C-alpha positions as CSV (number, residue, x, y, z in Angstrom):
1,M,121.0,127.4,126.6
2,T,122.8,128.2,123.2
3,E,121.3,127.2,119.7
4,S,122.9,124.8,117.6
5,G,123.7,123.9,114.4
6,R,121.9,121.2,112.2
7,A,122.9,117.9,112.4
8,R,123.2,115.8,109.8
9,D,120.5,112.9,109.7
10,G,120.3,114.0,112.8
11,L,118.3,116.5,114.5
12,E,118.2,120.4,115.2
13,Q,118.2,120.3,118.9
14,R,118.5,122.9,121.6
15,E,121.9,121.5,124.3
16,P,121.0,119.6,126.9
17,P,121.6,120.9,130.3
18,P,125.5,120.5,131.9
19,P,125.8,117.6,133.9
20,G,124.8,118.3,138.0
21,Q,121.8,120.6,136.6
22,E,118.4,119.3,137.3
23,A,118.3,116.9,134.6
24,G,114.9,115.5,135.1
25,A,112.3,119.3,134.9
26,L,114.5,120.0,131.6
27,L,112.6,120.3,127.9
28,G,113.4,121.1,125.3
29,I,112.7,121.7,121.3
30,A,114.4,119.5,118.5
31,E,113.8,119.3,115.1
32,V,113.6,116.0,113.4
33,M,115.8,115.2,110.2
34,G,115.7,112.3,107.9
35,H,112.3,109.9,108.3
36,S,114.1,107.2,109.8
37,M,111.2,107.1,112.7
38,V,108.6,107.6,109.9
39,P,105.4,107.2,110.7
40,T,105.9,108.3,114.5
41,L,107.8,111.6,113.6
42,L,108.6,112.8,109.9
43,H,111.3,114.6,108.2
44,R,111.0,118.8,109.5
45,D,108.3,117.2,112.7
46,R,109.6,119.4,116.0
47,A,109.8,116.6,119.2
48,L,109.3,118.7,122.5
49,V,112.1,116.3,124.7
50,H,112.3,115.8,128.2
51,Y,115.9,115.7,128.8
52,G,116.7,113.0,132.0
53,A,113.1,111.4,131.6
54,Q,113.6,107.1,132.5
55,V,113.4,105.5,129.5
56,R,111.5,102.1,129.2
57,P,111.7,100.5,125.8
58,G,109.2,101.3,123.5
59,D,110.6,105.5,124.1
60,V,111.3,107.3,121.6
61,V,114.3,109.1,123.3
62,I,117.4,111.9,121.9
63,M,120.6,110.6,122.0
64,R,124.5,111.0,121.0
65,H,125.4,108.6,118.2
66,P,128.0,106.1,120.3
67,L,130.2,106.5,116.7
68,Q,130.0,109.6,116.3
69,Q,129.1,112.3,119.2
70,D,128.7,115.5,118.1
71,L,125.8,113.8,115.9
72,L,122.3,113.0,117.8
73,V,119.8,110.6,116.2
74,V,116.2,110.1,117.7
75,K,115.5,106.0,117.5
76,R,112.8,103.9,119.9
77,V,113.9,102.1,122.4
78,V,113.8,98.6,121.8
79,E,115.0,96.7,124.7
80,R,118.6,96.3,127.4
81,R,121.6,94.8,126.8
82,E,124.7,94.1,128.5
83,G,126.3,97.1,127.7
84,G,122.4,99.6,127.3
85,W,120.1,99.8,125.4
86,W,119.1,98.4,121.7
87,V,117.3,100.5,119.0
88,L,115.6,100.6,116.5
89,G,114.1,103.1,113.8
90,D,110.4,103.0,112.7
91,N,110.9,103.2,109.5
92,P,111.9,99.5,108.2
93,D,113.5,101.0,104.0
94,A,115.1,103.7,105.2
95,E,119.4,103.2,105.6
96,V,120.2,101.6,108.9
97,V,121.7,104.0,110.9
98,D,121.1,101.9,114.9
99,S,122.2,99.4,116.5
100,R,122.1,96.4,113.9
101,A,125.1,99.4,112.2
102,F,126.7,100.1,116.2
103,G,125.2,98.2,118.3
104,A,124.5,98.7,122.1
105,V,124.2,102.3,123.2
106,P,125.7,102.9,126.6
107,P,123.0,104.7,128.6
108,S,125.5,107.5,129.0
109,L,124.6,109.2,125.2
110,V,121.0,109.1,126.1
111,L,119.8,112.1,126.3
112,G,116.0,112.6,126.9
113,R,113.1,110.9,126.3
114,V,110.8,112.1,122.8
115,R,106.8,113.7,124.3
116,A,105.3,114.9,122.1
117,R,105.8,116.3,118.3
118,Y,103.9,118.5,115.8
119,R,104.8,119.9,112.5
120,P,105.6,124.3,112.4
121,V,102.5,126.2,110.8
122,Q,102.8,126.5,107.5
123,A,104.8,130.1,106.4
124,G,102.6,132.9,104.6
125,R,99.1,131.0,106.6
126,Q,96.7,133.2,108.3
127,R,97.4,132.9,112.3
128,S,93.7,133.3,113.2
129,V,92.1,131.8,116.1
130,A,90.2,128.8,113.8
131,T,94.0,128.1,111.6
132,V,95.6,127.8,115.3
133,L,92.8,126.2,116.8
134,S,93.1,123.8,113.4
135,W,96.4,123.3,113.2
136,L,96.5,122.2,117.5
137,V,94.3,119.0,116.7
138,S,95.7,118.1,113.4
139,A,99.3,118.4,114.7
140,V,100.3,118.4,117.7
141,R,100.5,114.8,118.6
142,P,101.9,112.9,122.1
143,V,104.7,110.4,120.9
144,L,103.5,107.6,123.1
145,A,105.7,104.2,124.8
146,D,105.4,101.2,122.3
147,R,105.7,98.6,125.3
148,S,104.8,96.0,123.0
149,V,107.3,96.8,120.5
150,S,110.2,94.1,122.4
151,R,107.9,91.7,122.1
152,R,107.8,91.3,118.4
153,L,111.4,91.8,118.0
154,R,111.7,89.1,120.4
155,A,109.6,87.0,117.3
156,R,110.7,87.0,114.3
């Protein structure tokens, strides 16, 4: 895989697998840029992406922006609607760059599911075993699906 540049208000990531390749087994790393997924993902977090994974409501996904397909974004899948997936950011105070702005996302634009996130080790910190273990405990977390998200949104 080749390294791609930073996408504005999106992600820096490795290219997804080419069509026809075994996508279900491939993992990649993406750097989160922006604040639309706070508190789940913070600016500069790294996301472990499972390309080609099955998507269900509540999952956090990496996708191509429907109106600007060279831009990759990270959002939470809320529900399946006619025409695709309805996706929203977790941060209600962030600028609206989700289905409220561009509608349902065709399934072909969803590249993968975020399985975990980690915060990079700060530059200049010593790399002792204790430091690394402390970092593992505090900075590495699975990104869990919020299965109640679609029920909460319908209740509004």
